[in-house]
Backbone as CSV, one residue per row, in Angstrom:
resi,resn,N_x,N_y,N_z,CA_x,CA_y,CA_z,C_x,C_y,C_z
1,MET,1.006,-0.906,0.123,-0.071,0.029,-0.090,0.658,1.183,-0.013
2,SER,0.560,2.071,-1.249,1.554,3.778,-0.979,1.279,4.501,-0.146
3,GLY,1.318,5.303,-0.416,1.252,6.594,0.367,0.075,7.722,0.505
4,GLY,-0.354,6.872,-1.613,-1.655,7.782,-1.734,-1.481,8.367,-2.457
5,VAL,-0.240,9.655,-2.682,-0.063,10.355,-3.401,0.576,10.420,-5.028
6,GLU,-0.180,11.122,-5.638,0.611,11.414,-7.759,0.517,12.559,-7.932
7,ARG,1.540,12.650,-8.548,2.609,14.276,-8.858,1.701,14.234,-10.099
8,VAL,1.280,15.309,-10.502,0.240,15.719,-11.563,1.083,16.566,-12.405
9,THR,0.894,16.605,-13.850,1.186,17.634,-14.844,-0.114,18.589,-14.850
10,GLU,0.579,19.774,-16.011,-0.397,20.282,-16.424,-0.769,19.878,-17.493
11,ALA,-0.772,18.590,-17.745,-1.837,18.170,-19.213,-2.982,17.470,-18.540
12,GLN,-2.644,16.424,-16.920,-3.718,16.107,-16.435,-4.547,17.320,-15.479
13,VAL,-4.182,18.481,-15.692,-5.166,19.412,-14.909,-6.000,19.777,-15.568
14,ARG,-4.934,20.027,-16.786,-6.252,20.548,-18.142,-6.915,19.997,-18.322
15,ARG,-7.013,18.685,-18.600,-7.708,17.335,-18.820,-8.365,17.433,-17.750
16,GLU,-8.837,16.854,-16.239,-9.204,17.302,-15.876,-10.341,18.853,-15.593
17,LEU,-9.632,19.535,-15.798,-10.591,20.987,-15.764,-12.060,21.334,-16.429
18,LEU,-11.663,20.143,-18.165,-11.710,19.782,-19.236,-13.391,18.883,-18.994
19,ARG,-13.193,18.115,-17.631,-14.151,17.442,-17.559,-15.494,17.944,-17.050
20,GLU,-14.366,18.775,-15.795,-15.412,19.626,-14.925,-16.603,20.347,-15.424
21,ALA,-15.614,20.751,-16.435,-16.478,21.474,-17.439,-17.329,21.113,-17.944
22,ASP,-17.351,19.749,-18.991,-18.867,19.035,-19.406,-18.907,18.636,-18.423
23,ARG,-18.924,18.071,-17.519,-20.396,17.627,-16.581,-20.736,18.811,-16.195
24,ASP,-19.987,19.897,-15.438,-20.959,21.115,-14.814,-21.980,21.801,-16.728
25,GLY,-21.554,21.189,-17.092,-22.181,21.713,-18.384,-23.663,21.751,-18.442
26,ARG,-24.190,20.482,-17.331,-25.242,19.873,-17.653,-26.243,20.680,-16.474
27,ARG,-25.380,21.347,-15.715,-26.130,22.179,-14.652,-26.353,23.906,-14.847
28,ARG,-26.766,24.498,-13.641,-26.435,25.599,-13.854,-25.323,26.714,-13.201
29,THR,-24.309,25.670,-12.783,-23.646,26.382,-11.882,-22.429,26.373,-13.446
30,ARG,-22.553,25.636,-14.411,-21.257,25.097,-15.635,-20.641,27.034,-15.846
31,VAL,-21.155,27.694,-15.948,-19.889,29.195,-15.823,-19.094,29.027,-15.053
32,GLY,-19.349,29.016,-13.547,-19.050,29.794,-11.954,-17.868,28.414,-11.807
33,ALA,-18.136,27.216,-12.280,-17.478,26.389,-11.736,-16.148,26.294,-12.541
34,ALA,-16.611,26.669,-13.604,-15.601,26.782,-15.053,-14.423,28.173,-14.522
35,VAL,-15.525,28.786,-14.405,-14.099,30.182,-13.669,-13.735,29.680,-13.491
36,VAL,-14.266,28.853,-11.465,-13.273,28.885,-10.555,-12.458,27.932,-11.044
37,LEU,-12.197,26.442,-11.702,-11.286,26.117,-11.820,-10.189,26.868,-13.302
38,ALA,-10.726,27.510,-14.084,-9.905,28.338,-14.745,-8.574,29.046,-13.971
39,LEU,-8.936,29.241,-12.951,-8.701,30.905,-12.037,-7.403,29.613,-10.962
40,ALA,-8.383,28.358,-10.655,-7.147,27.086,-10.025,-6.438,27.070,-10.728
41,LEU,-6.848,26.852,-11.979,-5.719,26.044,-12.980,-4.664,27.216,-13.460
42,ALA,-4.210,28.588,-13.233,-3.700,29.535,-14.190,-3.001,29.458,-12.938
43,LEU,-3.239,29.366,-11.903,-2.644,30.035,-10.990,-1.490,28.542,-10.278
44,GLY,-2.339,27.328,-9.975,-1.499,26.085,-10.070,0.040,26.145,-11.167
45,VAL,-0.504,26.270,-12.336,0.612,26.065,-13.053,1.863,26.908,-13.199
46,LEU,1.206,28.323,-12.849,2.346,29.632,-12.787,2.831,29.157,-11.656
47,ALA,2.349,28.827,-10.842,3.126,28.543,-9.402,3.993,27.044,-9.927
48,SER,3.411,25.944,-10.176,4.171,24.880,-10.069,5.598,25.149,-11.045
49,ARG,5.642,26.261,-11.919,6.885,26.258,-12.865,7.802,27.106,-12.124
50,PHE,7.314,27.434,-10.612,8.784,28.372,-10.371,8.648,27.916,-8.790
51,ALA,7.723,27.653,-7.932,8.192,27.409,-6.429,7.175,25.583,-5.900
52,ALA,6.307,25.465,-6.672,5.300,24.167,-5.886,5.434,23.566,-6.434
53,THR,4.071,22.448,-6.094,4.292,21.411,-7.270,2.622,21.060,-6.895
54,LEU,2.104,20.262,-7.787,0.851,19.571,-8.209,1.118,18.407,-7.196
55,VAL,-0.114,17.674,-5.933,-0.054,16.518,-6.377,-1.541,16.518,-5.930
56,LEU,-1.846,14.798,-6.328,-3.366,14.284,-6.475,-3.105,13.325,-5.088
57,ILE,-4.755,13.835,-4.253,-4.294,12.782,-3.361,-5.405,11.419,-3.958
58,ARG,-4.206,10.316,-3.408,-5.671,9.069,-3.563,-5.913,8.230,-2.456
59,THR,-5.985,8.733,-1.361,-6.751,7.979,-0.230,-7.090,9.327,0.372
60,ASP,-7.914,8.712,1.812,-8.432,10.010,2.824,-8.034,9.243,3.860
61,ALA,-6.855,9.330,3.698,-5.726,9.147,5.308,-6.095,10.720,5.747
62,MET,-6.576,12.021,5.460,-5.495,13.188,5.904,-7.444,13.949,6.488
63,GLY,-8.100,12.789,6.415,-9.551,12.842,7.084,-10.406,14.551,5.580
64,ASP,-10.709,15.512,6.875,-11.507,16.325,6.208,-10.470,17.612,5.338
65,ALA,-8.862,17.767,5.522,-8.029,18.211,5.256,-7.542,18.663,3.612
66,LEU,-7.802,16.942,3.470,-7.214,16.759,2.373,-8.099,15.372,1.846
67,ARG,-8.941,15.534,0.233,-10.037,14.021,0.762,-9.145,13.195,-0.690
68,SER,-9.396,12.368,-0.471,-8.903,11.063,-2.233,-9.759,12.002,-3.656
69,GLY,-9.242,12.522,-4.339,-9.993,12.655,-5.557,-9.228,14.843,-5.160
70,ASP,-8.854,14.968,-4.225,-8.276,16.499,-4.237,-7.153,17.159,-5.283
71,VAL,-6.625,18.128,-5.538,-5.687,18.235,-5.580,-4.793,19.651,-5.267
72,ALA,-4.114,19.146,-5.062,-3.255,20.381,-3.775,-1.727,20.820,-4.541
73,LEU,-1.703,22.586,-4.054,-0.560,23.385,-4.912,0.025,22.972,-2.806
74,CYS,1.364,22.836,-3.445,2.601,22.370,-2.480,3.301,23.556,-2.652
75,LEU,3.732,23.894,-1.731,4.881,24.844,-1.550,6.010,24.073,-0.982
76,ARG,7.185,23.772,-2.340,8.542,23.319,-2.166,9.600,23.339,-0.984
77,ALA,9.944,22.869,-0.462,10.869,22.962,0.321,12.358,22.824,0.125
78,ASP,12.834,23.170,-1.016,14.040,23.136,-1.502,14.136,24.836,-2.403
79,LEU,13.285,25.567,-2.123,13.688,26.687,-2.605,14.467,27.554,-2.192
80,PRO,15.877,28.170,-3.921,16.868,28.705,-3.529,15.941,30.296,-2.597
81,VAL,14.843,30.407,-2.371,14.621,31.956,-1.796,14.497,31.828,-0.223
82,PRO,15.479,32.097,0.398,15.324,32.198,1.670,13.503,32.873,2.345
83,ALA,13.469,33.850,1.732,12.291,34.439,1.943,11.439,33.222,2.050
84,LEU,10.817,32.296,1.132,10.342,31.815,0.840,10.054,30.583,1.480
85,ASN,11.610,30.117,1.944,11.600,29.165,2.818,10.620,29.136,4.451
86,ARG,10.687,27.518,4.439,9.803,27.352,5.600,10.355,25.793,6.696
87,SER,10.391,26.113,7.942,10.984,25.593,8.585,9.654,24.141,9.564
88,ALA,9.270,22.499,10.035,8.216,22.337,9.982,7.848,22.701,11.155
89,GLY,6.761,22.624,11.393,6.557,23.011,13.044,5.454,22.347,13.496
90,ARG,4.777,22.230,14.464,3.887,21.024,15.011,2.558,21.420,13.847
91,GLY,1.370,20.445,14.197,0.620,20.587,13.038,0.372,20.601,12.064
92,ALA,2.014,20.943,11.258,1.665,21.665,9.317,1.994,20.125,8.449
93,LEU,0.929,20.447,7.414,1.235,19.091,6.966,1.892,19.428,5.825
94,ALA,2.623,18.220,5.426,3.995,18.704,4.798,4.223,17.030,3.505
95,LEU,4.696,17.293,3.179,4.521,16.276,1.764,6.021,15.696,1.588
96,VAL,5.471,14.152,2.380,7.115,13.685,2.522,7.570,12.144,2.240
97,ARG,8.838,12.363,2.209,8.981,10.647,1.215,9.710,9.905,2.161
98,TYR,9.459,8.664,1.939,9.412,7.871,2.871,9.680,6.432,2.044
99,THR,10.241,5.133,2.521,10.671,3.791,1.454,9.666,2.295,2.423
100,GLU,9.103,2.260,1.447,8.238,1.426,1.588,8.549,-0.023,0.407
101,ASN,8.911,-1.452,1.352,9.272,-2.145,0.709,11.097,-1.996,-0.545
102,GLY,11.425,-1.426,0.134,12.796,-0.588,-0.475,12.328,0.258,-2.179
103,LEU,11.421,0.732,-1.743,10.877,1.826,-3.136,10.822,3.041,-2.000
104,ARG,11.292,4.219,-3.000,10.730,5.435,-2.921,9.191,5.427,-3.093
105,ARG,8.534,6.226,-2.095,7.193,6.874,-2.151,7.034,7.744,-1.177
106,GLU,5.932,8.620,-1.445,5.381,10.231,-0.711,3.858,10.560,-0.383
107,ALA,3.860,10.980,0.629,2.193,10.751,1.188,2.693,12.546,1.945
108,VAL,0.964,12.713,2.305,0.580,14.322,2.637,0.494,13.716,4.020
109,ARG,0.953,13.942,5.339,0.778,14.069,6.863,1.120,14.867,7.641
110,ARG,0.699,14.936,9.098,0.802,15.879,9.241,1.582,15.798,10.404
111,ILE,2.493,17.087,10.778,3.774,16.605,11.970,3.267,17.046,13.197
112,VAL,3.404,15.648,14.050,2.720,16.445,15.753,3.966,16.220,16.701
113,GLY,5.450,15.848,15.866,6.410,15.822,17.364,7.764,16.380,15.916
114,LEU,8.816,17.171,16.679,10.256,17.865,16.502,10.761,17.217,16.879
115,PRO,12.337,17.594,17.053,13.058,16.543,17.048,13.449,17.373,19.336
116,GLY,13.275,16.146,20.125,13.340,17.195,21.296,12.018,16.099,21.819
117,ASP,10.529,16.136,20.980,9.408,15.999,21.712,10.035,14.395,22.296
118,GLU,9.042,14.381,22.857,7.943,13.180,24.048,6.943,12.555,23.527
119,VAL,6.827,11.883,22.120,5.534,11.136,21.811,5.165,10.166,22.523
120,SER,3.823,10.088,22.989,2.899,8.574,23.059,1.587,8.725,22.317
121,VAL,1.626,7.642,21.517,0.129,7.521,20.869,-0.457,6.330,21.316
122,ALA,-1.898,7.096,22.057,-2.711,5.799,21.928,-3.642,5.138,20.819
123,ALA,-4.164,3.435,21.463,-4.630,2.952,20.278,-6.259,3.834,19.786
124,ASP,-6.475,4.860,20.093,-7.417,4.931,19.267,-6.816,6.412,18.823
125,GLY,-5.255,6.896,18.797,-4.552,7.716,17.895,-4.362,8.741,18.280
126,ARG,-5.107,8.588,20.133,-5.209,10.143,20.223,-3.455,10.838,21.003
127,VAL,-2.654,11.433,21.045,-1.482,11.250,21.455,-1.137,13.063,22.286
128,THR,-0.285,11.628,23.399,0.445,13.289,24.010,1.937,13.503,24.112
129,LEU,1.839,14.544,23.747,3.293,15.104,23.358,3.712,16.045,24.917
130,ASN,4.954,15.524,25.333,5.789,16.408,26.478,4.932,16.266,27.594
131,GLY,4.108,14.715,27.670,3.185,14.656,29.184,1.827,15.402,29.448
132,GLU,1.529,16.392,28.022,0.062,16.590,27.936,-0.643,16.076,26.997
133,LEU,-1.793,15.725,26.456,-2.579,15.496,25.907,-2.825,16.465,24.733
134,LEU,-2.263,16.622,23.353,-2.445,17.205,21.810,-3.938,17.363,21.295
135,ASP,-4.205,18.713,21.480,-5.730,19.398,20.914,-5.305,19.123,19.792
136,GLU,-6.530,18.003,19.154,-6.221,17.744,17.307,-7.601,18.100,16.847
137,PRO,-7.804,19.261,16.551,-9.351,19.682,16.186,-9.748,18.368,15.085
138,TYR,-8.519,18.715,14.089,-8.291,17.456,12.669,-8.482,16.729,12.108
139,ALA,-8.027,15.507,13.865,-8.248,14.078,13.485,-9.581,13.455,13.590
140,ARG,-9.321,12.727,13.647,-10.889,11.031,13.421,-9.620,10.353,14.321
141,TRP,-10.561,9.571,15.625,-10.303,8.740,15.717,-10.307,7.080,15.548
142,ARG,-9.895,6.309,16.364,-10.101,5.049,16.115,-11.140,4.330,16.650
143,ALA,-11.770,3.672,16.339,-13.299,3.240,17.060,-12.277,1.664,17.974
144,VAL,-11.949,1.630,19.043,-11.439,0.670,20.302,-12.105,0.257,21.641
145,ALA,-11.695,-0.216,21.770,-12.832,-0.729,23.072,-12.336,0.252,23.755
146,GLU,-12.822,-0.035,25.290,-12.717,1.576,26.352,-11.906,0.291,27.559
147,ALA,-10.163,0.251,27.248,-9.307,-0.457,27.953,-8.420,0.912,28.303
148,PRO,-7.851,0.651,29.183,-6.936,1.317,29.438,-5.928,1.595,28.904
149,GLU,-5.554,0.190,27.404,-4.222,0.459,26.668,-4.711,1.770,26.068
150,ALA,-6.100,2.618,26.006,-6.665,2.783,24.600,-7.738,4.539,25.256
151,GLN,-6.478,4.818,26.060,-6.788,5.838,27.244,-5.440,6.506,26.421
152,PRO,-5.612,7.718,26.769,-4.904,9.049,26.378,-2.999,8.855,26.841
153,GLY,-2.384,8.415,26.364,-0.967,8.012,26.694,-0.450,6.595,26.587
154,GLY,-1.890,5.806,26.226,-1.050,4.403,26.287,-0.572,3.695,24.812
155,ALA,-0.402,2.549,24.715,0.437,2.414,23.882,-0.400,1.701,22.524
156,ILE,0.056,2.338,21.424,-0.778,0.933,19.946,-0.226,-0.217,20.276
157,GLU,-1.192,-0.972,19.610,-1.047,-2.882,19.697,-0.001,-2.890,19.254
158,PRO,1.581,-4.136,19.842,2.434,-4.291,19.399,2.294,-4.463,18.225
159,ALA,1.348,-5.567,18.020,0.909,-6.033,16.341,0.871,-5.687,15.691
160,GLU,0.695,-4.044,15.549,0.573,-3.213,14.352,1.847,-2.076,14.056
161,THR,2.287,-2.235,15.455,3.755,-1.228,14.715,5.149,-1.612,15.165
162,GLU,4.823,-2.314,15.997,6.044,-3.132,16.917,6.702,-1.451,17.266
163,LEU,6.444,-0.957,17.865,6.931,0.547,18.395,6.214,1.068,20.099
164,GLU,7.549,1.426,20.936,7.269,1.435,22.176,7.404,2.900,23.060
165,TYR,6.150,3.275,23.618,5.830,4.515,23.698,6.325,4.773,24.910
166,PRO,6.732,6.252,26.187,7.030,7.533,24.784,8.119,7.221,24.172
167,ILE,8.090,7.749,23.119,9.254,8.351,21.437,10.721,9.422,22.237
168,THR,11.418,9.422,22.504,11.688,10.662,21.959,12.125,11.261,20.104
169,VAL,11.539,12.268,20.102,12.198,12.214,18.795,13.556,12.506,18.298
170,PRO,14.400,11.902,17.575,15.706,12.122,17.282,16.180,13.392,16.752
171,GLU,17.465,14.045,16.307,17.777,15.450,16.272,17.465,14.911,14.166
172,GLY,17.379,15.805,13.838,17.152,15.809,11.828,15.740,14.886,12.060
173,ARG,15.204,14.646,12.886,13.492,13.120,12.233,12.320,14.286,13.217
174,LEU,11.218,14.022,12.110,10.398,14.348,12.435,8.605,13.124,12.454
175,PHE,8.277,13.209,13.834,7.108,12.045,13.985,5.775,13.061,13.250
176,VAL,4.927,12.079,12.162,4.306,12.566,11.753,2.921,11.447,11.319
177,LEU,1.501,11.545,11.220,0.495,10.448,11.804,-0.594,11.460,10.496
178,SER,-1.119,10.163,10.490,-2.563,10.748,9.642,-3.472,11.463,10.388
179,ASP,-4.348,12.637,9.714,-5.272,12.474,10.422,-6.626,11.826,10.845
180,ASP,-6.395,11.020,9.363,-7.628,9.511,9.806,-6.851,8.564,10.927
181,ARG,-6.907,8.823,12.235,-6.236,7.704,12.817,-6.056,5.888,12.611
182,GLU,-7.396,5.764,11.519,-7.749,3.989,11.527,-6.263,4.287,10.211
183,ALA,-5.897,4.737,9.749,-4.640,5.181,8.431,-3.663,4.963,8.955
184,LEU,-3.035,3.083,9.352,-1.881,3.803,9.857,-0.622,4.101,9.292
185,LEU,-0.251,4.374,8.275,0.294,4.131,7.120,0.928,5.567,7.375
186,ASP,1.611,5.410,8.510,2.639,6.821,9.922,3.634,6.533,10.548
187,SER,3.597,7.247,10.542,4.949,7.272,12.152,4.985,6.144,13.111
188,ARG,3.913,5.448,13.644,3.500,4.527,14.105,3.894,3.341,13.428
189,ILE,4.286,3.034,12.549,4.846,2.169,12.072,6.208,1.442,11.397
190,GLU,6.801,0.817,11.721,8.172,0.592,11.673,8.885,0.862,10.267
191,ARG,7.455,0.131,9.383,8.250,0.605,7.433,7.058,2.169,7.161
192,PHE,7.374,2.457,7.841,6.951,4.116,7.888,7.771,4.748,8.661
193,GLY,7.867,4.878,9.761,9.317,4.940,10.484,8.723,7.081,10.687
194,LEU,9.657,7.061,11.976,9.876,9.443,11.400,10.658,9.204,10.257
195,VAL,10.037,10.489,9.934,10.930,11.222,8.767,11.375,12.025,9.030
196,GLU,13.088,11.966,8.448,14.194,12.593,8.162,13.964,14.185,7.771
197,GLU,14.176,14.590,8.511,13.716,16.380,7.742,13.939,16.523,6.367
198,LYS,15.014,16.305,6.294,15.425,16.021,5.084,14.526,15.919,3.634
199,ASP,13.876,14.926,3.720,13.015,14.011,3.440,11.376,14.974,3.343
200,VAL,11.691,15.925,3.867,9.502,17.102,3.591,10.569,17.606,2.518
201,LEU,9.336,17.371,1.391,9.354,17.538,-0.155,8.668,19.268,-0.181
202,GLY,8.275,19.479,0.822,7.375,20.208,0.704,5.739,20.754,1.172
203,TRP,5.381,22.075,0.924,4.094,22.283,2.411,2.866,22.432,1.350
204,PRO,2.035,21.603,1.782,0.620,21.433,1.058,0.215,23.408,1.535
205,LEU,-0.273,23.819,0.682,-0.596,25.637,0.576,-2.186,25.270,0.874
206,CYS,-2.516,25.088,-1.026,-4.890,24.682,-0.954,-4.967,23.721,-1.483
207,VAL,-5.860,23.588,-1.872,-6.703,22.829,-3.213,-7.123,23.579,-4.236
208,LEU,-6.516,23.042,-5.439,-6.900,23.782,-6.507,-8.308,23.224,-6.788
209,TRP,-8.027,21.637,-7.123,-9.355,21.344,-7.697,-10.001,19.886,-7.231
210,PRO,-11.230,19.552,-6.101,-12.631,19.707,-7.520,-12.781,21.281,-7.136
211,ALA,-13.576,21.564,-8.043,-14.285,23.258,-7.725,-14.686,23.388,-6.659
212,HIS,-15.837,22.429,-5.956,-16.375,22.872,-4.666,-15.351,23.387,-3.464
213,ARG,-13.882,22.304,-3.838,-13.109,22.667,-2.672,-11.930,23.560,-2.983
214,ALA,-12.190,24.238,-4.183,-10.951,25.160,-4.527,-10.749,26.316,-3.633
215,GLY,-9.518,26.387,-3.693,-9.307,27.435,-2.632,-9.186,27.237,-1.238
216,THR,-9.265,26.062,-0.940,-9.284,25.587,0.960,-8.666,25.520,1.355
217,ARG,-7.933,26.799,2.122,-6.301,26.736,2.956,-6.157,25.848,3.238
218,LEU,-4.352,25.140,3.544,-4.788,24.066,4.238,-3.701,24.595,5.272
219,ALA,-3.102,24.068,6.670,-2.559,24.711,7.707,-1.004,24.513,7.441
220,GLY,-0.527,25.717,7.661,1.095,25.269,7.539,2.070,25.476,9.248
221,PRO,2.856,25.462,8.991,3.774,25.909,10.181,3.163,25.954,11.130
222,GLU,3.773,26.352,12.558,3.781,26.772,13.386,4.600,28.501,13.052
């Protein structure tokens, strides 16, 4: 199973624009939807030539922030212009690279732990950060039995993750999670692991399409 992110090109976005406009052609919103999509396309294409990249989301691992089928505009993390560069911050969405079965893959995940942070994750996905329960209004919790290990600060079942909590995030690494805590492809499992800071590829800024979500802003670093 991959992280559910795919890079997309200008040609792919143009084709989607035409399909969306054709679908909306049978509705009264044809002109409005076409205009929104055209503006989103123009912004995305312009930005992608200089400072950003376009990614197609293939899963619902990020809950309401990024849904399957969304195309997001991501600010590149390797910009040569210092004024535009961002650093990792808790709560930020990040386009990250990881290795699965020997293959390099990409995914969008949320940063919850920075170097030096002590992180514990309960069976339902709730996070205790540096001894305090983390407020995560964006998260969807796992459905688990009411048991001690399912309470805040408890450990996720070893069979699923093989990790022991609490974890102190080492220098140069980040602890990242899916917003939908049912989706376990994140730092909770050993085959994904803690992400190296150098493997942060970009920062999702906004959704470009579909039309009804175009312009939706995404959380940035602290």
